[in-house]
TILUMZA-900730 format. One record per residue (C-alpha): residue in three letters; z, y, x. Coordinates in Angstrom, 3 decimals. Each point is the difference from the previous one (the first is absolute). Layout:
% TILUMZA-900730
<site res="Ala" Z="Z" Y="Y" X="X"/>
...
This chain:
% TILUMZA-900730
<site res="Met" Z="-6.010" Y="2.855" X="3.115"/>
<site res="Val" Z="1.193" Y="0.723" X="3.630"/>
<site res="Glu" Z="-0.393" Y="3.740" X="-0.514"/>
<site res="Leu" Z="2.612" Y="-0.468" X="-3.016"/>
<site res="Ile" Z="2.090" Y="-2.218" X="2.085"/>
<site res="Gly" Z="0.191" Y="2.643" X="2.615"/>
<site res="Thr" Z="1.190" Y="2.396" X="-2.649"/>
<site res="Leu" Z="2.825" Y="-2.041" X="-0.520"/>
<site res="Val" Z="0.785" Y="-0.875" X="3.637"/>
<site res="Gly" Z="-0.206" Y="3.548" X="0.826"/>
<site res="Asp" Z="-1.196" Y="-0.593" X="3.413"/>
<site res="Asp" Z="-3.189" Y="-0.974" X="1.508"/>
<site res="Leu" Z="0.008" Y="-3.976" X="-0.290"/>
<site res="Glu" Z="-1.498" Y="-0.373" X="3.544"/>
<site res="Val" Z="2.936" Y="1.936" X="1.320"/>
<site res="Leu" Z="2.361" Y="-2.298" X="-1.774"/>
<site res="Gly" Z="-2.001" Y="-3.102" X="1.292"/>
<site res="Val" Z="-0.925" Y="-1.317" X="-3.184"/>
<site res="Gln" Z="-3.180" Y="-1.208" X="-0.811"/>
<site res="Val" Z="-0.752" Y="-0.185" X="-3.642"/>
<site res="Arg" Z="-2.140" Y="-3.034" X="-1.314"/>
<site res="His" Z="-0.625" Y="-2.069" X="-3.010"/>
<site res="Asp" Z="2.879" Y="-2.111" X="0.811"/>
<site res="Thr" Z="2.530" Y="2.492" X="1.104"/>
<site res="Pro" Z="3.212" Y="-0.166" X="-2.055"/>
<site res="Phe" Z="1.199" Y="3.259" X="-1.520"/>
<site res="His" Z="3.911" Y="-0.768" X="0.398"/>
<site res="Glu" Z="0.077" Y="-1.874" X="3.498"/>
<site res="Gly" Z="-3.361" Y="1.078" X="1.612"/>
<site res="Leu" Z="0.470" Y="3.780" X="-1.024"/>
<site res="Gly" Z="3.428" Y="0.322" X="-0.484"/>
<site res="Leu" Z="-0.588" Y="1.418" X="-3.247"/>
<site res="Glu" Z="2.471" Y="-0.585" X="-3.205"/>
<site res="Ser" Z="-0.248" Y="-0.025" X="-3.727"/>
<site res="Ile" Z="0.165" Y="3.434" X="-0.353"/>
<site res="Asp" Z="-2.721" Y="0.360" X="2.225"/>
<site res="Leu" Z="-2.094" Y="-1.996" X="-2.257"/>
<site res="Val" Z="0.940" Y="2.081" X="-2.878"/>
<site res="Thr" Z="-1.366" Y="3.168" X="2.110"/>
<site res="Leu" Z="-3.090" Y="-1.809" X="0.747"/>
<site res="Ala" Z="-0.617" Y="-0.887" X="-3.652"/>
<site res="Gly" Z="0.269" Y="3.688" X="-0.826"/>
<site res="Leu" Z="-2.413" Y="0.742" X="2.776"/>
<site res="Leu" Z="-2.388" Y="-2.610" X="-1.156"/>
<site res="Thr" Z="0.107" Y="1.320" X="-3.561"/>
<site res="Arg" Z="-0.865" Y="3.529" X="1.175"/>
<site res="Arg" Z="-2.725" Y="-1.043" X="2.091"/>
<site res="Phe" Z="-1.765" Y="-2.653" X="-2.387"/>
<site res="Gly" Z="1.587" Y="0.836" X="-3.529"/>
<site res="Pro" Z="2.008" Y="-1.738" X="-2.467"/>
<site res="Arg" Z="-1.957" Y="-3.272" X="0.135"/>
<site res="Val" Z="1.676" Y="-0.764" X="3.257"/>
<site res="Asn" Z="3.688" Y="-0.424" X="-1.028"/>
<site res="Leu" Z="1.766" Y="-1.664" X="2.988"/>
<site res="Ala" Z="3.595" Y="0.411" X="-1.482"/>
<site res="Glu" Z="-1.339" Y="-1.923" X="-3.000"/>
<site res="His" Z="-1.546" Y="-2.569" X="1.987"/>
<site res="Leu" Z="3.363" Y="-0.430" X="2.344"/>
<site res="Ala" Z="2.196" Y="-0.070" X="-3.324"/>
<site res="Glu" Z="-2.081" Y="-3.448" X="-0.570"/>
<site res="Leu" Z="1.028" Y="-1.507" X="3.366"/>
<site res="Asp" Z="3.409" Y="-1.465" X="0.938"/>
<site res="Leu" Z="2.030" Y="1.341" X="2.556"/>
<site res="Asp" Z="-0.984" Y="-2.484" X="2.631"/>
<site res="Glu" Z="-3.909" Y="1.217" X="-0.676"/>
<site res="Val" Z="0.664" Y="3.301" X="0.346"/>
<site res="Ile" Z="1.945" Y="-0.241" X="3.246"/>
<site res="Gly" Z="-2.996" Y="-2.141" X="1.557"/>
<site res="Leu" Z="-2.963" Y="2.152" X="-1.385"/>
<site res="Thr" Z="-2.685" Y="0.668" X="2.486"/>
<site res="Val" Z="-2.089" Y="3.076" X="0.647"/>
<site res="Gly" Z="-2.952" Y="-2.105" X="-1.201"/>
<site res="Glu" Z="1.544" Y="-1.122" X="-3.041"/>
<site res="Ile" Z="0.528" Y="3.547" X="-1.153"/>
<site res="Ala" Z="-3.677" Y="0.797" X="1.326"/>
<site res="Asp" Z="-1.260" Y="-3.008" X="-2.190"/>
<site res="Tyr" Z="1.914" Y="1.292" X="-3.113"/>
<site res="Val" Z="-1.338" Y="3.589" X="0.564"/>
<site res="Ala" Z="-3.462" Y="-1.507" X="0.335"/>
<site res="Leu" Z="0.031" Y="-2.188" X="-3.243"/>
<site res="Arg" Z="1.467" Y="3.083" X="-1.902"/>
<site res="Val" Z="-2.403" Y="2.463" X="1.258"/>
<site res="Arg" Z="-2.952" Y="-2.826" X="-0.911"/>
<site res="Glu" Z="1.340" Y="-0.443" X="-3.224"/>
<site res="Gly" Z="-0.234" Y="3.882" X="-0.497"/>
């Protein structure tokens, strides 16, 4: 997950002074916008296949839930979908 986030941020996360943890918020912690979540959704689908459809998952959430998403929540979603296979 950190590697994919690094792809979105475009720089080494250490250089930016960001520590990516389970509770790191995408919006406030990483400064990523909703379009970045769409990009991440595409990266996840390419890596894990169509069973990991983050865009569909995000569509089920309300705006406050999307804004408050953490790295761990996305990782948990991906792990669940991969296990369900």
